[in-house]
ZATI-235555 format. One record per residue (C-alpha): residue in one letter; x, y, z. Coordinates in nm, 3 decimals, always signed. Example, Ala and Ser with C-alpha at 12.3 -4.5 7.8 and 13.67 -1.06 7.14 Angstrom:
# residues 2
+---------+---------+---------+---------+
! residuo !       x !       y !       z !
+---------+---------+---------+---------+
!       A !  +1.230 !  -0.450 !  +0.780 !
!       S !  +1.367 !  -0.106 !  +0.714 !
+---------+---------+---------+---------+
//
This chain:
# residues 252
+---------+---------+---------+---------+
! residuo !       x !       y !       z !
+---------+---------+---------+---------+
!       X !  -1.232 !  -1.290 !  +1.226 !
!       X !  -1.192 !  -1.604 !  +1.436 !
!       X !  -0.923 !  -1.704 !  +1.688 !
!       X !  -0.775 !  -1.919 !  +1.413 !
!       X !  -0.751 !  -1.614 !  +1.185 !
!       X !  -0.541 !  -1.373 !  +1.392 !
!       X !  -0.425 !  -1.166 !  +1.097 !
!       X !  -0.094 !  -1.125 !  +0.918 !
!       X !  -0.058 !  -0.779 !  +1.079 !
!       X !  -0.179 !  -0.683 !  +1.427 !
!       X !  -0.122 !  -0.354 !  +1.607 !
!       X !  -0.245 !  -0.331 !  +1.965 !
!       X !  -0.246 !  -0.001 !  +2.158 !
!       X !  +0.042 !  +0.125 !  +1.947 !
!       X !  +0.173 !  +0.473 !  +2.013 !
!       X !  +0.447 !  +0.676 !  +1.850 !
!       X !  +0.604 !  +0.989 !  +1.993 !
!       X !  +0.888 !  +1.152 !  +1.804 !
!       X !  +1.196 !  +1.301 !  +1.967 !
!       X !  +1.059 !  +1.652 !  +1.916 !
!       X !  +0.759 !  +1.561 !  +2.133 !
!       X !  +0.502 !  +1.525 !  +1.854 !
!       X !  +0.260 !  +1.242 !  +1.930 !
!       X !  +0.185 !  +1.084 !  +1.591 !
!       X !  -0.011 !  +0.777 !  +1.706 !
!       X !  -0.195 !  +0.692 !  +2.027 !
!       X !  -0.394 !  +0.377 !  +2.100 !
!       X !  -0.378 !  +0.250 !  +1.744 !
!       X !  -0.546 !  -0.089 !  +1.701 !
!       X !  -0.585 !  -0.266 !  +1.369 !
!       X !  -0.570 !  -0.607 !  +1.204 !
!       X !  -0.497 !  -0.701 !  +0.843 !
!       X !  -0.584 !  -1.056 !  +0.745 !
!       X !  -0.393 !  -1.271 !  +0.499 !
!       X !  -0.493 !  -1.208 !  +0.137 !
!       X !  -0.690 !  -0.891 !  +0.215 !
!       X !  -0.673 !  -0.557 !  +0.040 !
!       X !  -0.705 !  -0.303 !  +0.322 !
!       X !  -0.673 !  +0.076 !  +0.300 !
!       X !  -0.573 !  +0.311 !  +0.579 !
!       X !  -0.757 !  +0.636 !  +0.508 !
!       X !  -0.711 !  +0.972 !  +0.674 !
!       X !  -0.607 !  +1.334 !  +0.629 !
!       X !  -0.247 !  +1.441 !  +0.576 !
!       X !  -0.051 !  +1.436 !  +0.900 !
!       X !  -0.274 !  +1.186 !  +1.081 !
!       X !  -0.001 !  +0.924 !  +1.117 !
!       X !  -0.089 !  +0.692 !  +0.827 !
!       X !  +0.263 !  +0.674 !  +0.689 !
!       X !  +0.407 !  +0.643 !  +1.039 !
!       X !  +0.184 !  +0.342 !  +1.103 !
!       X !  +0.291 !  +0.185 !  +0.774 !
!       X !  +0.660 !  +0.237 !  +0.853 !
!       X !  +0.608 !  +0.070 !  +1.191 !
!       X !  +0.448 !  -0.229 !  +1.021 !
!       X !  +0.741 !  -0.241 !  +0.777 !
!       X !  +0.992 !  -0.233 !  +1.062 !
!       X !  +1.139 !  +0.095 !  +0.931 !
!       X !  +1.039 !  +0.274 !  +1.251 !
!       X !  +0.980 !  +0.153 !  +1.604 !
!       X !  +0.666 !  +0.202 !  +1.809 !
!       X !  +0.700 !  +0.398 !  +2.133 !
!       X !  +0.455 !  +0.162 !  +2.301 !
!       X !  +0.213 !  -0.117 !  +2.223 !
!       X !  +0.235 !  -0.453 !  +2.048 !
!       X !  +0.331 !  -0.494 !  +1.681 !
!       X !  +0.288 !  -0.832 !  +1.510 !
!       X !  +0.392 !  -0.863 !  +1.146 !
!       X !  +0.549 !  -1.114 !  +0.906 !
!       X !  +0.919 !  -1.174 !  +0.959 !
!       X !  +1.124 !  -1.116 !  +0.645 !
!       X !  +0.958 !  -1.097 !  +0.308 !
!       X !  +0.765 !  -0.769 !  +0.296 !
!       X !  +0.748 !  -0.536 !  -0.004 !
!       X !  +0.725 !  -0.157 !  +0.034 !
!       X !  +0.619 !  +0.095 !  -0.232 !
!       X !  +0.694 !  +0.454 !  -0.130 !
!       X !  +0.521 !  +0.776 !  -0.238 !
!       X !  +0.817 !  +0.844 !  -0.466 !
!       X !  +0.937 !  +0.561 !  -0.695 !
!       X !  +1.292 !  +0.596 !  -0.547 !
!       X !  +1.457 !  +0.446 !  -0.853 !
!       X !  +1.833 !  +0.468 !  -0.904 !
!       X !  +1.871 !  +0.722 !  -1.189 !
!       X !  +2.198 !  +0.569 !  -1.315 !
!       X !  +2.050 !  +0.219 !  -1.353 !
!       X !  +1.817 !  +0.071 !  -1.614 !
!       X !  +1.468 !  -0.047 !  -1.527 !
!       X !  +1.594 !  -0.406 !  -1.517 !
!       X !  +1.881 !  -0.317 !  -1.283 !
!       X !  +1.644 !  -0.124 !  -1.055 !
!       X !  +1.404 !  -0.416 !  -1.027 !
!       X !  +1.699 !  -0.652 !  -0.970 !
!       X !  +1.804 !  -0.458 !  -0.660 !
!       X !  +1.638 !  -0.686 !  -0.399 !
!       X !  +1.827 !  -0.984 !  -0.545 !
!       X !  +2.155 !  -0.791 !  -0.551 !
!       X !  +2.113 !  -0.727 !  -0.180 !
!       X !  +2.062 !  -1.099 !  -0.120 !
!       X !  +2.394 !  -1.282 !  -0.145 !
!       X !  +2.217 !  -1.619 !  -0.166 !
!       X !  +2.001 !  -1.525 !  -0.467 !
!       X !  +2.040 !  -1.733 !  -0.783 !
!       X !  +2.155 !  -1.479 !  -1.042 !
!       X !  +2.016 !  -1.661 !  -1.346 !
!       X !  +1.681 !  -1.724 !  -1.180 !
!       X !  +1.672 !  -1.365 !  -1.057 !
!       X !  +1.702 !  -1.228 !  -1.411 !
!       X !  +1.419 !  -1.452 !  -1.529 !
!       X !  +1.202 !  -1.344 !  -1.236 !
!       X !  +1.265 !  -0.975 !  -1.314 !
!       X !  +1.173 !  -1.031 !  -1.680 !
!       X !  +0.844 !  -1.186 !  -1.567 !
!       X !  +0.777 !  -0.902 !  -1.320 !
!       X !  +0.831 !  -0.638 !  -1.588 !
!       X !  +0.590 !  -0.820 !  -1.816 !
!       X !  +0.329 !  -0.822 !  -1.538 !
!       X !  +0.345 !  -0.443 !  -1.501 !
!       X !  +0.365 !  -0.373 !  -1.875 !
!       X !  +0.728 !  -0.260 !  -1.889 !
!       X !  +0.888 !  -0.533 !  -2.101 !
!       X !  +0.964 !  -0.286 !  -2.382 !
!       X !  +1.136 !  -0.051 !  -2.136 !
!       X !  +1.365 !  -0.302 !  -1.966 !
!       X !  +1.678 !  -0.118 !  -2.082 !
!       X !  +1.540 !  +0.234 !  -2.034 !
!       X !  +1.654 !  +0.470 !  -1.759 !
!       X !  +1.415 !  +0.635 !  -1.511 !
!       X !  +1.454 !  +0.976 !  -1.680 !
!       X !  +1.311 !  +0.822 !  -1.999 !
!       X !  +0.992 !  +0.704 !  -1.825 !
!       X !  +0.668 !  +0.881 !  -1.743 !
!       X !  +0.562 !  +0.917 !  -1.379 !
!       X !  +0.323 !  +0.625 !  -1.412 !
!       X !  +0.589 !  +0.403 !  -1.568 !
!       X !  +0.837 !  +0.486 !  -1.292 !
!       X !  +0.576 !  +0.381 !  -1.037 !
!       X !  +0.515 !  +0.056 !  -1.226 !
!       X !  +0.887 !  -0.014 !  -1.202 !
!       X !  +0.875 !  +0.053 !  -0.829 !
!       X !  +0.581 !  -0.187 !  -0.790 !
!       X !  +0.765 !  -0.453 !  -0.993 !
!       X !  +1.067 !  -0.416 !  -0.763 !
!       X !  +0.844 !  -0.460 !  -0.456 !
!       X !  +0.672 !  -0.767 !  -0.603 !
!       X !  +0.974 !  -0.942 !  -0.751 !
!       X !  +1.052 !  -1.137 !  -0.432 !
!       X !  +0.687 !  -1.250 !  -0.403 !
!       X !  +0.631 !  -1.083 !  -0.064 !
!       X !  +0.365 !  -1.215 !  +0.169 !
!       X !  +0.275 !  -0.854 !  +0.255 !
!       X !  +0.282 !  -0.550 !  +0.024 !
!       X !  +0.283 !  -0.210 !  +0.194 !
!       X !  +0.198 !  +0.091 !  -0.024 !
!       X !  +0.232 !  +0.450 !  +0.098 !
!       X !  +0.016 !  +0.675 !  -0.122 !
!       X !  +0.196 !  +0.548 !  -0.434 !
!       X !  -0.031 !  +0.724 !  -0.684 !
!       X !  -0.088 !  +1.055 !  -0.503 !
!       X !  +0.142 !  +1.259 !  -0.730 !
!       X !  +0.000 !  +1.127 !  -1.057 !
!       X !  -0.268 !  +1.281 !  -1.276 !
!       X !  -0.619 !  +1.140 !  -1.241 !
!       X !  -0.618 !  +0.940 !  -1.566 !
!       X !  -0.287 !  +0.771 !  -1.484 !
!       X !  -0.400 !  +0.712 !  -1.126 !
!       X !  -0.720 !  +0.540 !  -1.238 !
!       X !  -0.523 !  +0.322 !  -1.479 !
!       X !  -0.273 !  +0.217 !  -1.213 !
!       X !  -0.556 !  +0.147 !  -0.968 !
!       X !  -0.700 !  -0.092 !  -1.226 !
!       X !  -0.362 !  -0.256 !  -1.286 !
!       X !  -0.293 !  -0.293 !  -0.914 !
!       X !  -0.623 !  -0.474 !  -0.860 !
!       X !  -0.542 !  -0.708 !  -1.148 !
!       X !  -0.204 !  -0.791 !  -0.994 !
!       X !  -0.366 !  -0.843 !  -0.652 !
!       X !  -0.628 !  -1.077 !  -0.794 !
!       X !  -0.365 !  -1.278 !  -0.980 !
!       X !  -0.135 !  -1.328 !  -0.679 !
!       X !  -0.371 !  -1.258 !  -0.387 !
!       X !  -0.093 !  -1.119 !  -0.171 !
!       X !  -0.192 !  -0.913 !  +0.132 !
!       X !  -0.198 !  -0.541 !  +0.048 !
!       X !  -0.199 !  -0.266 !  +0.312 !
!       X !  -0.254 !  +0.061 !  +0.125 !
!       X !  -0.227 !  +0.414 !  +0.264 !
!       X !  -0.427 !  +0.691 !  +0.095 !
!       X !  -0.602 !  +1.020 !  +0.166 !
!       X !  -0.846 !  +0.966 !  -0.123 !
!       X !  -1.195 !  +0.842 !  -0.038 !
!       X !  -1.255 !  +0.750 !  -0.402 !
!       X !  -0.934 !  +0.547 !  -0.433 !
!       X !  -0.991 !  +0.363 !  -0.106 !
!       X !  -1.345 !  +0.259 !  -0.205 !
!       X !  -1.241 !  +0.145 !  -0.552 !
!       X !  -0.952 !  -0.070 !  -0.432 !
!       X !  -1.039 !  -0.206 !  -0.091 !
!       X !  -1.225 !  -0.487 !  +0.073 !
!       X !  -1.202 !  -0.295 !  +0.400 !
!       X !  -1.119 !  +0.065 !  +0.491 !
!       X !  -0.976 !  +0.178 !  +0.824 !
!       X !  -1.063 !  +0.543 !  +0.883 !
!       X !  -0.819 !  +0.735 !  +1.104 !
!       X !  -0.862 !  +1.040 !  +1.324 !
!       X !  -0.634 !  +1.343 !  +1.296 !
!       X !  -0.311 !  +1.335 !  +1.497 !
!       X !  -0.262 !  +1.157 !  +1.728 !
!       X !  -0.385 !  +0.893 !  +1.486 !
!       X !  -0.604 !  +0.601 !  +1.582 !
!       X !  -0.863 !  +0.395 !  +1.394 !
!       X !  -1.199 !  +0.566 !  +1.424 !
!       X !  -1.403 !  +0.318 !  +1.217 !
!       X !  -1.378 !  +0.012 !  +0.991 !
!       X !  -1.593 !  +0.004 !  +0.679 !
!       X !  -1.641 !  -0.307 !  +0.466 !
!       X !  -1.668 !  -0.262 !  +0.088 !
!       X !  -1.840 !  -0.587 !  -0.019 !
!       X !  -1.860 !  -0.499 !  -0.390 !
!       X !  -1.753 !  -0.787 !  -0.614 !
!       X !  -1.423 !  -0.805 !  -0.800 !
!       X !  -1.308 !  -0.745 !  -1.065 !
!       X !  -1.394 !  -0.377 !  -1.033 !
!       X !  -1.384 !  -0.170 !  -1.349 !
!       X !  -1.505 !  +0.156 !  -1.498 !
!       X !  -1.864 !  +0.033 !  -1.476 !
!       X !  -1.824 !  +0.001 !  -1.098 !
!       X !  -1.652 !  +0.339 !  -1.077 !
!       X !  -1.957 !  +0.509 !  -1.232 !
!       X !  -2.220 !  +0.303 !  -1.049 !
!       X !  -2.468 !  +0.407 !  -0.782 !
!       X !  -2.319 !  +0.137 !  -0.559 !
!       X !  -1.975 !  +0.299 !  -0.575 !
!       X !  -2.121 !  +0.645 !  -0.514 !
!       X !  -2.306 !  +0.512 !  -0.210 !
!       X !  -1.990 !  +0.365 !  -0.056 !
!       X !  -1.800 !  +0.688 !  -0.126 !
!       X !  -2.071 !  +0.887 !  +0.049 !
!       X !  -2.062 !  +0.652 !  +0.350 !
!       X !  -1.682 !  +0.668 !  +0.377 !
!       X !  -1.677 !  +1.046 !  +0.329 !
!       X !  -1.934 !  +1.095 !  +0.606 !
!       X !  -1.735 !  +0.868 !  +0.839 !
!       X !  -1.413 !  +1.056 !  +0.760 !
!       X !  -1.586 !  +1.385 !  +0.845 !
!       X !  -1.697 !  +1.236 !  +1.176 !
!       X !  -1.343 !  +1.116 !  +1.244 !
!       X !  -1.210 !  +1.467 !  +1.181 !
!       X !  -1.416 !  +1.590 !  +1.475 !
!       X !  -1.317 !  +1.304 !  +1.703 !
!       X !  -0.954 !  +1.396 !  +1.765 !
!       X !  -0.857 !  +1.368 !  +2.126 !
+---------+---------+---------+---------+
//
């Protein structure tokens, strides 16, 4: 990274203490560069989701400096958070409905395109209860992408899915990222998922969370099942797993 490449997201000495006195983050420093796919990896309760919510502007830092894009940021939560009374189309239209200046005709066309990108064109008029877990998450991703955000934040979006569906959505997410090359900041507690998806992995310590190490994953894209079963992939997973184990013993 050069001075001319300061990053689309920068956290410097960020701390977060909740009202009940729990210190979730302390001295958190990280940078995400434009167009990168970066994963934040750590055990449950280490402050990953808290850090992501601070980047999104959904929560404030107790101290430190937070630099992030103003405005157009997409967020995909652990739960799809779809409105059960609305169709898939109406759910994905929500960001435009909240924007009084949005062109209604153009918005509909954009939603149609987004649903096609995530493979839900045939389910445009379906309701969330009629969809599988993977399809509901695709709808949530389409809703986050429909405004073409400069930054996409994803908080363990596939954690509740079965392994086969998770692998498939990992593949689809990488395809979408390669097509649009938006910046993706992805939270996960899975070593295997982080290695498969990421260009760079930030490994966190247990609470209070901070970045213990950064690991580059220089494997070429596109990544597919051949990569997932390769010795190269296994080697990166071993490296990341060892680093995560070291981080677990480094809590202050």
